[in-house]
Structure formats: C-alpha cells, structure tokens
N, C-alpha and C positions, 0 to 999 in steps of 0.2 A: 504494500500500500504505500502511496506517495506521501511524503511529509508535507504538512501544511505550513509550518514555520520553523525556522532555526534562529536562535538568538544567542549572541555572546553575552557572557556575564559582564555587566558594567564595572564590576570590582575585580574579580579574579580573571587574569588575562588567559588562563589555561582551561577555563570552563565554559560550556555552552549547553543549551538545552534544545530539544527538538520535541514537536508534538504532532500527532496524527490522530484524528478522531477524538477519543476521550483520554488518550494516554500521553503522558509527559515523561521524557527521559532526560536525565542529567549526565553529561559526559565530562571526563577530565582528559585533556590532550597531553600525551607524553611522547617521548622520542621512541622511535621504532625499536631501538636496541633495548630500551628499558622494558618494553612490552614482552619481549621474549624471555627476559630473565625473571620477571616478577608476576606477570599477569597471564602467562600461557597464551592461548590463541583467541581470547575473548577480545571484543571491541571491533570498531570499524576503521579500516585503513583510510586515512584522510589524504596522505601524500606519500611521497617516497621515503620520507624520514619521520613521519608522525602518525599516531594512531590514537583514536578516541576510545577510551576505557569507561564502561558504565560506572556511575558514582552514586551510591545509595540505592534506594528503592524507587521503583517506577511508580509514578502517581497516576491514579485513574480517577478522573472526575467526571461524573455524569453531566450531560448537557453542556459540555465544554465548547465554548465558541472562540475564545481568543485568550492569549496569555501575554503578560508583560513582567519584566524582571525589575524588582525594587533597586533603584540606584544608590540607596544609602549604605555606606560601608558596614555599619553595625547590623544591618539586616540583609547581608549579601545573599542569604539562602532563601529569602522570601520572594514569592511571585504572586502577582494578582491574576486571577482567573475569571474572565467574563463568561457568563452562562447564557444559555438560550432564553431564559426567562428574565434576563436583565440583572440578575444579581451578580455581585462581585465578591469572590472569596479570596482571602489571603492565606496562602498555603506555604509550607516548607518541605524541602526534601529531607531535612534532618528531623527525625522524630523527637529528639531531645533538644530541639531548639529552644533557646530562652527568649526569643524575641516576643515582645507584647503584642505584636501585630498578627502573629499566626492565629488562624481560625476566626479572625473577624470577618464579618459578612455585611455588605452594604446592599440595602434593598431599595429599589425605586418604588415610587408610589403606585405605578401601574405596571404589571408584568409585560415586558417587551423584549425583543431581541437585542443583545449587546452587540454593537457594531465594532467598537474599538476601545482600547484602553491605552492611556498614555500617562506616565509618571512625569512630574515636573523635575527636571534634572538639577535645579537649584534649590528648590524647597521640596524635598522628597516626601513631605507629608501630604501634598496635593496630588490627587489621582483623577484624571479626566476620563469620563465614560460617555460614549455616544450611543444613543438608543434610537429605535424606530420611532417615527412620529406617532403622536397621540393627540386627541382632541383636547385632553384635559392635563397635559403635562409638557414640560420642556424636553427638548431632544438631547441636550448636553447637560450633564450633571458633574460638578466638581466636588469630590469627596475629600474631607480632611481625615486621613487614616489615623492620625494620632493627635491627642490633645496637646496643647502648647505649641501648635504650628503657628507660623507668622500671621496667617489669615484666619485664625479660628474666631468664629463669631458667637458660637454657642456650643455647649456640651451635647454629647450624644444623647439622643432622645430614647434612652432605655430605662426601664423601671429600676434595675439594680445595677451596681457597678460591675457585677460578674457577667452581665449580658454582653454578648459578642455581636449582635445584630444592630446595625445602625440604619435609620430610616430617613434622617434629615440631612440632605446634602449641604455642603458648605456654600455652594452657589449653584443657581440654575441659569442656563444661557439658552436664549431663544424664546420666541412666543409659542403659544399653543398652535398645533398643526404644522409648525416648522419641521423641516427634515434636515438631517446632517449626513454628510457623506465622508468627510475626512477631518482631521484635526492635527495640529502640530504646535508644540510650545516653542518659543523663541529661546534659544540657548543662553544668550547673554543678559536677558531681561526676563525674570520669572514671572513678571506681571502680565506679559503679553502673550497672546497666542492667536493663530489663524485657523480658520475652519471653513469648510465648504458647505453651503447652505442652500437648500430648496432648488437644487439642480441648476442655479443660475447666479449664485452670488459666492464670492470669496470675501470673507469679512475678518477684520483684525479687531480683537477685543482687548480691553485693559481690565484687570480684575478689580481695580480701584473704582471703576464705573462701568459696570458690565451691562447696563440697561440698554445702551446703544452702541453699535460698533464704532470704533475709533476711525477705521477706514473700510471702505468697501468698493468692490468693483463687480460689474456685471459680465459674466462669462459662463460658458458651458464647461470649461476646464476646472472642475471643482473636486475631482477625485484624487486620492492619494496625496494630498498636499503635505510637503515636507520643507522645513526651513534649513538653510544652509548653516551648519555649526561654525563654519569659518567666516561667514559673511551675514551680519545681522539683518541686512536689508534684502537678501535674496532668498526667494522661495520657489518651489517647482510644483507643478500639478499636471494632471492629464485627464483627457476625455477620449474614450474609445482608443484610436491609434495616434492621437496627438499629444505632445508634451510641450508645455509652456514654462518658461522661466520668467519670473516677475522680479521687479525691483520695487520695494515698498515706498520709495521716495517718488516713484512715477507709477502709480498703481492703476492708471486708466487702461493701460494695454500691456501686453507681455513684451519684453525686450528680446525674446528669442523663442521661436516655435520650431519644434522638431517633429518629424513624422516617422512613424514605424510601420512596418508591413502588416502587423496584426494589432489587436486590441491590447492595451497596456495592462500588466498585472500588478506592478509594483514599482515604485521609485525610492531611491535612497541616496542622500549625499554622503560622501566619504567624510568621516569626522576628523581624519588626520591629514587630509590633503585639500587644498583650496581649489574649488571649482571642479571637483570630480563627481559626476552624477551617474549612478548606476540605473539602468532601465531594463526591466524584464517584460517581455510580451508573451502572449499565449503561444504554446506549442514551439517554443524556442529551445534549441540545444545549447545556447549561450547567453551570457549577460552582455548587454550593450553598455559600453562606457563612453561618456562624453567628457572630454577634457576642455572646459570652457575657459579660454584664456582671456577673452575680452568681451564685454557686453556693453553696448551703447547706453549712454545716460543722458537724460534730458534732451537737449537739442542736438546731442551728438549724433550724426548721421552716418558714422562709420558702420560697416557690415560686421555682425558678430563673428568673432574668431573662436573656433572651436575645432577639436580634433576627435573623431570617433574611432573606436576600435571594439573588438568583441573578445570576450574571455570565455573559452570553452573548457569545461571540466574533463573533456575526453573520456566520456563514460559510455561508449558504445552507442552514440547517437540518442541517448535517453533525454527526455525533455527536462528542463530546469523548472522546479516548482517554487523555489524560494531561495533568497540569498540574504546575507547580512554582513555588514562592514565590522571589522574589529574596532572597538572604541578607543583603543590605546596604540596598537601596533600599526605601523604605516602600511597602508595599501594591502592589508590582509583581509581576505574575503572567504566566507563560508558559503558554499553552494550545495543545495539539496536537489536530487533528481527523483524522477517518478518511480524508479525501482528502489527507492529507500537509501540509496548511496549518498554519502556526504563527502565533499571535497574541500580540503583546506588549501587555498591558493594565495600566492603573493602576486599582485599586479606589478609587474616591472615597468618602471618608467621608460619613456623614450629618452634616450641618453643624449643630451646635448653635448657636443664635444668641441673643444676649441684648442688649437695648437699655438703655443707661444713661439715667437721667433727665437727665443732663447732655449728652445727644445724641451719645453715643459708641455705635457698634455694635461688638460683639465677637463673634467667631466662632472655633471651633476648626477647624484645618485640619491634620489628622493630629496630630503632636506640637507643632505651632505654634499660638500663640494670637495672633490678628490683631485689632488694635484700630484703628478708624478714626472720625474725627470727621466727622459729618454737616454738610456745608456747602450742601447744596441747600435750596430753599425748601420746607420741609415744614410741615404744619399745626401740628405740635407746636412747631417752632421759632418759628413766627409767634405761637402763643398764649403762649409764655414771654416773648418780646420784648414783647408788649402787657402782659402781667401785670407785668413788672418796671418798666414805666413808669406803673403805677397804674391800668391800664384797668379800668373798671367799679366804681371806688371812690369816684367823685364823687357821693355820696348826696344832698348838699345841692342841687346843681345837676345833675340827671340828664343834661341835654343836653351838659354839658362832656365827658362820656365819649366823645363822638363825635370829639373832636379827634385821637384816636390812629388813628382808622379812617375819615378823610375820603375816602381813596381808594376805599373800598368803599361803593358806592351802596346796597346792600342793608342793610349794618349802619347806615349813616347813616339810612336810613328807619326802621329798628327803633328807634334811640335817639331819633329825633325823635318817633315815636309814643308811646314810653314817657314822654318829657318832657311832652308834651301831655296824656297820660293821667293822669300824676301831678297835674297841675294841676287836671284835672277831678275827681279823687278828693278833693282838698282842698276844692274849691269847693262841692260839695253838702252838706258837713257842716253849714254854716251854715243850709242850707235843709231839713234833716231828711231828706235823700235819701241814697241809697247807690249808688255806682258802683264796681265791682270789676274793672276792667281787662277788660271782657267784649267789647270790640270793637264796631265800628259796627253790624254786622249785629244784634247783640242789643240795641242801643239803640233800634232802630226798632220802632215798633208799627204794623205794616202794616194792621191792622184798624181803626185809629183814624181814618185819613184825613188828608190834608194839604190845605192851602189853596192853591188855584191863583190865581196873580196874573200879570197881563200887564204886562211891562216893556218899555221902549224904550231904545235906545242913548243914552248921555250924550256930547255932543260937547265939543270944546275950549272953545267959547264959553259953555258952561253950558246950552245948549239941549238938547232931547230930540227923538228922532225922532217923526214923526207918521203915517208910513205903515206901517211894519212893527213889530210888537210880538212879543216873545219871551214864551213861556209858561214860568213858573217855578212851582215848588211849594215851599211854606213850611210849616214846623211846628217845634215846639220840639225834636223829636228830630233833624230835619234840620239845625238850627242846631248841634247838638252834633256831628253828623257833620262838618260844615264846620270846626268848631273843631278836632276831632282830625285832619283832613286839613291844618290850618294855614292855612285860608282865612279864619278868623275868622267871627263871626256875620254873618248876612245883613243885620242892621240896624246893625252896628258897622263902619263904613268905616275907622275908625282902625286896627283890627287888620289889615285887609286891606292898607292902606297901608304898615304896618310890615313885613309879610311881603314886599311887592314890593320895598321898599328893601333888605331882607336879600338878595333874589335878585339885585338890581343889584350889591350889594357883592361877591357871590360870583361875578359874571361870568355870570349866567344870564338874560341880557336876553330871549332869545326865550321862555323859560318865563314870565318876569314879564309880558311883553306878552300872551301867550296867556291867562294867568290874569285879567289886567285886562280883556281883551275878553270872557272867559266871564262876567265880573261886569258886562258891558255898559258899561265904562268905555272908550268908543271914543276919546275925545280922549286920555286917559292912555296908551292903547296906542300911539298915533302918537307922543306925546312920548317914550316909552320907546325905541321903535325909531329915532327921529330922533337920539338921542344925548344926551338930557338926563342920563341915568343910566348910560350905556353904559360897560362895562369896557374898559380900554385894549387888551386882547389880543383883542378880538373883531373880526370882519370888518365894518368900518364901511360898506364898499360894499354888501355884501349887506343889512345892516339898513336903510340909507337907501333902497335900492330897494324893499324890502318896505313901508317906511313910505310911500313915494310910491304904491306900488300900492294899499295899503289906503285912503289918503286919497281915492282916486277911487271909493270904494265908493258904490253907489246902492241905496236901498231897493227900487227897481223890480226885480222878480224876473226880468224879460225882458230886462235890459240885456246889452250886449256884455261888460261887465266880468265878470258872473257866469259866462258861458259860457267866457270866456278863463281865468279862475281855476280852473274846474273841469277844464279841459284841461291846465293847467300844474301842477296840484296835486301829482302823484306825481313830478315832476322835482326837488322840493326834498328835501334830505338832512336837514335839521333837522326832528324830528318836531313840535315846537311850532309851527314856522312852517307846516307842512303842516296841523296842527289849526286854526290861524287861518283859512287860506283855506277849509278844509272847513266851519268854523263859519259863515262869511259867505256861503257858496254852497249851504248845505243847504236843502232844501225840505220843507215840511209837517212840521216838527219832527222830522225824520228824522236822528238824531245817531249812527246805528250806525257810521259810518265812523270817527268820533272815539273812540267806546267800544272799537273793535276795534284801535286803534293801540297795540300792546303795548310799543312803545318810549317811550311816555309813562310817567311815574311812575304807579304804581298808585293812590297817594293822590290824584293830580290827576284820574284817571279816576272814582274813587269820588266825589270832590267834585263833578265835573261832572254825574255821574248823579244826585247828591242834589239838584241845582238843577233839572235839566231832565226827569227821568223821573217818570212817575206812580208810585203806590205799587206797583201790580202789576208794571210793567216794572222798577222799582227792585229789588224782591224777587227777580225772576227773574235780573236781572243780577248781583246780589250772590251768589246761590246758585251760579251758574255760575262766578264768580270764585273763590269759596271752594273749590269742587271742583278748579279748576285749580291754585290755590296749594298745596293739600294734596298733590297728586301731584307737584309740582316741588319741594316744600320751600322755597318762596319766603318769605323773612323778611318781605317787604313785606305778606304776607297776614295778619300778626298785627294789622294795623289792622282787618281785617275780623273775624277769629275772636276776637282777644283770647285770654286764657288760659282757654279753655274746652276741652271735649273735642276740638273741631276744631283748636284751636291746639296742643294737645299732640300730636295726630297730625301736624301741620305741622312742629313741632320735631323729632319723631322722624325724619321724612323728611329734614329738613335734616341732622341728625346722621348718618344713614346714608349721605348723599351726601358729606358734607365731613369728618366726624370732628371737627367743631368743638364740643367739649363746653363750651368757655369760653363761647361765645356763647349756647348753649342754657341753661347754668346761670344766667348773668347775666340773661337775659330772664325766667327764672322768678323769680329773687330780686327784681327790680324790678317784677314783676307781682303780687306778693303784697300783701294777701290777695286770694283769688279763690275762686270757687265751682266746684270740680272734685270728681269722685268719688273714692272711696277708692282705687281701683285707680290712677287717674291721680296721686293724692297720692303713692303709694308710688313711682311712676316719677319724679316730678319731684324728690322727696327723694333718690332714687339718683343722679340727674344732678348735683345740687348736691354730694353726698358725693364723687362721682367727681372733680369739679373741685377740691374741698378737698384730697383726697388727692394730686392732681397738683401743687397748690402746695406741699404738704409735701415731696413728692419733689424738687421744684426748690429746696427749702430757702428758699422765700419765706414764712416763717412769719408775718411782720408783715402781709403782704398777705392771707394766709389768715385772720388774726385780725380784720382790718378787714372782710373779707367776712362773717365770722361775725356781727359787730356789725350790719351792714346787714341781713343775713338775719333775725336775731332781732327786729330792730326792726320789720321789715315783717310778719313772721309771728309772732304772739304764742304760737301753739300749740307752737312749737319751743323756747321759752325753758326753760332749764334752771335748777332751783332751786339755791340756794346750796350749795356743796359744801365750804366751809371754815368752821371754827369754832375758838374758843380752847379748848384741851384741858388738863385736869389731868394731871400726870405720874403721879400715883398711881392714881386711879380711872378716868381716861379720860373723865370726863364733862365737858360743855361748861361753861365759866365764863361765857361771854358771855350764854348764855340766861337766867342768873339775875341779871345785873347791872341790867337795867330794874326787876326786882322790888325790888332793894336801893334803887334810887333813889326808887321810889314810897313806900317806907317812910319816907323823910326828911321832916321837917316843911317846909312850903312857906316859902321865904325869898325876898326881893327886895332889891335894892340892892347896894352894893359887896360885901357878904359873901356874896351868893348864888353868885357865880361860884366861889368856893373851897369853900363848904359843900356845894353841890350836886354836887361831884365826889366820889363815894364813894371811900374808901380801902379797898381789898380787899387783905387780908393772907393770907387762907386760902381754900381751895376751898369753895364753898357746899355741895358734895355730901359730901365726906369730912372736911372741916375740917382737912385737912393744910396746913401752910404752903406758900405759893407761893414760887418762887425770886425773888430780887431782881436787878435790873440791877447789873453790876459798876461802873458809873460813878456813877449817880444814886441807887442803892439803893431804887428804886421797885419794888414787887411786880409780878410778872407778872400781867396782867389788869387793871391799873389804867389807865383811859383817859387818853390824852395829849391836852391841849387843854381848853377850857372849853365847857360846854354840849353835849358830844358826844352825849349820849344823846337830847336833844331833836332834834339834827341827824340821828341815826340812825333815829329813828322816822319822820321826815319824808323820809328818803332814798327817792326814787322814780324815775320815769322821767326826770326833768329832770336828775338827777345824771349828770355825764359818767363815762365808763368809767375815765378816769385818776384821777378823784377816788375812785371806788369802790376801785380797786386800792390807791391810797394809804391809804385807810381800812383795808383789810384787812391790809396789810403792817405796820401798827403793832403787830400782835400776832403771837405764834408761832402758825401755822396748820398744821393737819393735814387730810388729806382725810377726808371722812365716809364 
C-alpha cells in the first residue's frame, strides 16, 4: 500500500515518520554498516549508505486523516493526529512519555472532516486545524494546546483538571459557510498566516486582529499554499496543474506562474536553501524542483529567472506519492513511492566554477565556497612558468628562446626554423629580394627545373668512390631549403661542419653521422661514430660496432655486406642508424624507406628529399607532408608551410589539440611580416590579443609590454600613432605642436651661443596666450624643453631610438591622453 505522508522530525535529525491508512510508523536513520552489526536485516534501505530502522511501537489510530509533528524540543515525541470527525488527538510513540500534552483531545463544535493540521513553529502551543465548511461554525480553528501560551485568552472548558478533552478553540477564523483549502504560518512572524478560502481567495490574517484579513487577493490558485522559510514575503500555491509564486508586498497578481503536465499534489519550499521549490504532480516518477534565482518586484519588468530540474528516486518506475525536505540538513529530501519504498536523497547543487588567473579553482558547494590551488601539470601553468622566465622575448637572438623548451622537440624545431628564417629574411634585403617566412614549399619553383649532378662518397683519405655514384639535384631554391633545414648550402661545407659539431655537442651522434653520410662524407661519418666527437653519455659499444660495420661497406651492389645490412636493418632502435644502413643498401635511387621514417626529424627528411628527389617527386612528397602536418597540428610542419594559409590552418589545429595559445601567438609574432588573407589576418591578431590579455591577467605587464614592442617592430601595420601631447590648462590645445614653428622663426646661430639661444623660452600658450605654470623649484615655464638641441633631436627621432629613450623624452612634460 502506498504511503500517504512522510515527515522528518523537526527536532531529531535522524528520525522520521510515515503513515498509511490508520497506521503510523517511526523510523531511525542509521548508517548501513551499523545496521548489519546491531539490527540484523530489519528496516528500509533509504540509500547506498543509510537504512531506516523501526523505532518504538507502531501507532494505529482509527479514522486517521492527517498527522503533524510537534516542533517543541521538550515534546519531540508528540504528534497531532487529525481525524475524520474533526477531532485532534495528541499522541506519542513513547508509552512512558512524560509530556503533559499526550492524550489531549481537541473537539470542534460540529463533527466534520479534518483537512489539515499546522503547528506554529515559533509558538508551538498554537495548532491550526482546517475543517469542512459548516453553516454554523468557522472553517479554521486555532487551538492552544497548553496553558500559559502567549495568546491564551481562557482556560480549557473542562469540568475537572484531569479532563483531557478541550472544546473551546483559542481562535476561530472565517465566517459561517466559508470553506478553507490550505493554510501556512509565516516562519519569521508567528502572528501571521495565509490561507486559501472559498475557492477564490488567498487571505493573510494577523492573530492580533483576526476579524478581517490583513491582505487578500482573488485567484483560483488557493490550494497547497506554503510560505518560503527563507523569504518572509514569498508564498506559493497551486490550482489543478498551475503553480503560482506570490510576493505579499505586491499581492494583486502572482510574480511567477509555472505549468505542469498534470494536476499538482504537493508543494514544499526547501527550509535550508533560498528559492528552492519542490513540486509533485499526479502519476509522476520524480519530484520537480524549481531554483528561483530572481523574481520581478513592483514595477520591475524583468523576466523571472529560474532553473528547473527533476529528482528521481530510481525505484523501478514507481510513482512518487509524497516527499518532505529535511528541516536542518541542506538539500536533503525524503521521497515515498507507491510500493511503500522510501528514499533518502541529497539534491546536489549545480556547481558554479570559476578559474582564477593565479591557478586557483573555486566552486560553490551549497553554502560553502571551496577554493583549491591547481598543482597538476596543466598547459596554463606551463605557459605562465615559461612566460615568467622571459620565454619568447629574445628578439635579437631568436634561437635563444629555445633554451626554456629544450625538452619539447616540436617547439625546438619551430624556434630553429624561426631563427633560420629570420636570417634569410635579413639576407635578401641586400640583394633586392623578398622572403616573408613562407616556408620551403613556397620557396620552390617546380616548373623551373633543377640541375642533376652525380656525386660519389668522400673517404677518410680524401679519395672518392669510382664505382657507385649518387644522383643529386641542385638549384638555388634547393640551397635555401637546405639552409632552412639547417644543413647549410650544398657548396658551403663550412656551414655543414658547424651544424655537425653542434649535434656532437648536444649528444646527437647518430644524427650527425647520418647527415654527414647523406652529404656523402663517408670518412667523416666513420670518424663521428668511432668516437672523435662522441658525447660521454652515449653507448660507445653500439657506435663502435656501427662504425666497424659501415667501414666494411663495398660499392658492389651484390656483396654479402649489403644483403646482411638489409636483413638486420629493422632490428636497430635508433632511427638515424636505421637510416644510415637503409641509405647504403638502397637500390636504383629508391629512398622511400628513408622518407617514410616518421621518427626522423621532419626537417631532416625534407632536406634529404631536397638533395635526392626530382622536382616532380619532391613536389609530391612535400604536398603529402603538408596534408599530414595540417591534420596533426605538427609544429615542425611550419618549415613546409610557413605563415601562409596552410600554416594558419596548422596552428589552428595545434591550438585545438593542446590549448597552447602562447606558442601559437609567438609563432605569429616572429613570422611577421607575411602574406596572408584578410580573414587569416583577423584570426592571427585575435590569437596575439588573447595571449596579451592572458599576460595581463597573470600580472606580467612588463612581459606583455616587451611582447608588444617585438610585435610592432615586426608588423608595421599595427603601430599606434602617438597618443600623448603637452596640453594647455586653459584651452586644452597642444603646446608641443607649436614649438618647432617657434624654433624655425629664430635666426640661425652657431657657436657657443647657439646652444642657449636656440632653446626657445616659452612663457605662454601659443593658442590662447594664457601664461603657462612654472616649476616650483627652477621657475621654468611648463612646455620649455629641458636639454640643448632637443628639437633637432626630436625631429630626427625615428626607428633607431630605443623605447626607454622615447619614454624618458615624453615624461619630461605633463602629458594627457589624446
């Protein structure tokens, strides 16, 4: 049989009662582990960690209609039971209760159905009862359950002091023939209550003058009226499937109306949470909750702001018959279902989260505010750590920025390309050419054609091979590709040797040996592997074995050496050692195995392709690589794309995958100027602005200012005109703009007197002729330049002047924003 009502105890946080028909049960809520140890298998499972154990004896009361729990601490076991005949009985679950209220009975003048009972939460001696209408009696009776109450006007009308029946109510509300549908006390004022009357009125009464209502409004929504415990002026009521929220300060119409799919059964405000209204409608498997954030008041025309959600007990699709909020514990809800099951649930708040620029995450948990510092390795933490160390601000030596990201091979490759690309940008200026960080693919002119040249290995003794020749392709564009890859020009062996020594210094012996071999330096390859430049941490045994194996190389293609190397090639773990043996054992210029080695650095694969692939194959190889790096967001791909439309797509993909706006913005800043479309220009400016704002939020203003200087130096289109000038206090006109004209009106002088005479003495504003204020110390007029020959210097002030000198120059005057 389904439960009619469930009620938490207003005093004991772990007790509740339920009743169905004529039976009332009391339960004590304990943890699930305690149940197993001391209570066996009795009780109802409320949740995963709690169970309800029956407490005391079951009460069975004939003609039971409704139940309410006494809110007074000394009578925590006393309940009021309303009967079908209108009588109210005070009962207790404890047979040995010492309460003087137990077994009292309150009898109306005419027997009628009891519709509801409500205790006054502030004056618990007052109990309100609602009754069916009668032609000769009021429909609302206020009983004083104990003598000595605040509003007691007369003693109980019983013949003897031992009598337990009381016939005279403390107060009668309503005229004869009036009907009542609902009732609720105001929590913060025990003298006020609201009730629904005659199917068309909501009335607010004051116990001090209860003859006429204090306020009244006409509406059909008079059922289930409840006052908000957290807001004295807010009440809610319903009619059929409509719910209305009222403000007693503007009682002529509801401030919010909600509609449900079926007729409403019950409303309840949460007593621990402001604006939380629970709604239950017929044949519902869940409780609807409305989180009312804002309701308009008075002439406020704003739309009501609320969020709705549903709380389901997950009880096999059973209908919910009753629910009750816990009076003390936040957002705790008791739900009863048609199969008799009871669920104890916590309504979890929607968690508002805010992320501090100082890497603290703060969120609201009910009434608590939780703040926690992020200690995990997050991309934002990593970006701030880099920025605070000056990452990306080495504009004079671009490659020095890589010192902070040595551990990241992708960033290392990006800064290496930017450094080499900057060198190439500066180089063509003397040759009347232009290169704008466009990448190696756009450097190539595949229709022009390259020169094919046959080269042979150079051995240790200086001799060259005579049997086997390698086919290489040479052109001016291919030389630039090799230069951007770090291999140097094909005719400049000095640049290659410097690069190989750098690799030795960094402990990359296998890579140095492979690149030397690809450049046909066979003897130098053996010297590198045999230990001439080897790093101390490398495996000397492996390198010596490889050097010994290579030294047995024969140019004869049919030798056993070639066959053995081809068989053992894939057993090597070092990609560059595998590339060495693949290069020596390949046939008919088939280098596909080397080009497909993705664990080789992309720049080395591109450089190798630029040496050994024909124009058509090189174009095909580069286009396939561009497609691959764009899909993966691989920063190494900037070597191919540069800052073109393909490069912007690559950076966008990298940003989507990593969230590293810092790297993307710095790559853009150091790649300017460039040839990109208007749409791409807007995108890259947005990236830079996002990084600038991030630096400001981190309070790294000096770093942001330095970034701005580098940005505007590289991209002249973003330079901002001067925004400060010397202003007159009276007319507001600029004084500085007239000073060069004053100087030009002076006669030309030279020699010792020129320094003093050529400094004009300005005493008044050139615009309004009002006197200019003087310095309190030296009595010099405002606007008079300090120093000698300042105007000649100012006219010549240009790009070569440092930012600090510009600032020092401006701060000699009082400046205002233009």
